[in-house]
C-alpha positions, 0 to 999 in steps of 0.5 A: 036044276035043283035049288041046292045046286043053284044056290051053291053055283051062284055062291061060288060064282059070287065068291070068285067074282068078288075075289077078282074085283078085290084084286083088280082094285088093289092093283089099281090103287097100288099103281096110281096112288102116291103115299098119302098122309094118314092125318097125323103127319106121317105118310100112310103105310103102303098096302100089303100084297098077298106075298108079304102076308104069306111071308109074315105068316111063315115068319110067325110060324117059324117064330112059334116053332123056334120058341117051342124047340127052345122050350123042349130043348132047354126045359129040362136044363132049366128044371134041373137048374132050378132044383139045383138052385133050391138045393144050394140056397138050402145048403147056405141056410143050413150053414148059417143055422149051424153058425147060430147053433154054435153061437147058442152052444158058446153062450149057453152057460152064461145065459143066467147072467142077463147080458148074454141072455138076450144074445142066447135068445137072438141066436136061438131064434136065428138058428130056428129061422135059418133051419126052417128056411133050409128045410123048406128049400130042400122040401121044395127042391124034392117036390119039384124034382118029383113033379118033372119039367113043365110042358107048355102048350 
């Protein structure tokens, strides 16, 4: 026989023999051993057989598949919902900005008298701040709508 064939044959034989030996040892230890304490006061976990390992891998695969399905199905809805949320918050910021612009307009004539001067500056600052929040929220919604939903791998 050629050296490569001999090595391959011996390797396969050793692998098969080791698997057979391991299975026999597992069966013998499972049949003759009672639950032994693990040293921390709790009973030791029972040894797992191949069927339970296969079942666990199938369950894990089903979980991954369900998660991927949920992301694929709900992804567009969450994307649209987040854009809608940004637009609604932008609308509320715009309403507050308009309220403060109205207050600025109301006290514009009395700002020289001193007492209303502080109110005018406060209302103007709040109107500018809320207008900024409104514009930035609408810009984020616009950018997010152009980007499209995230695809997670």
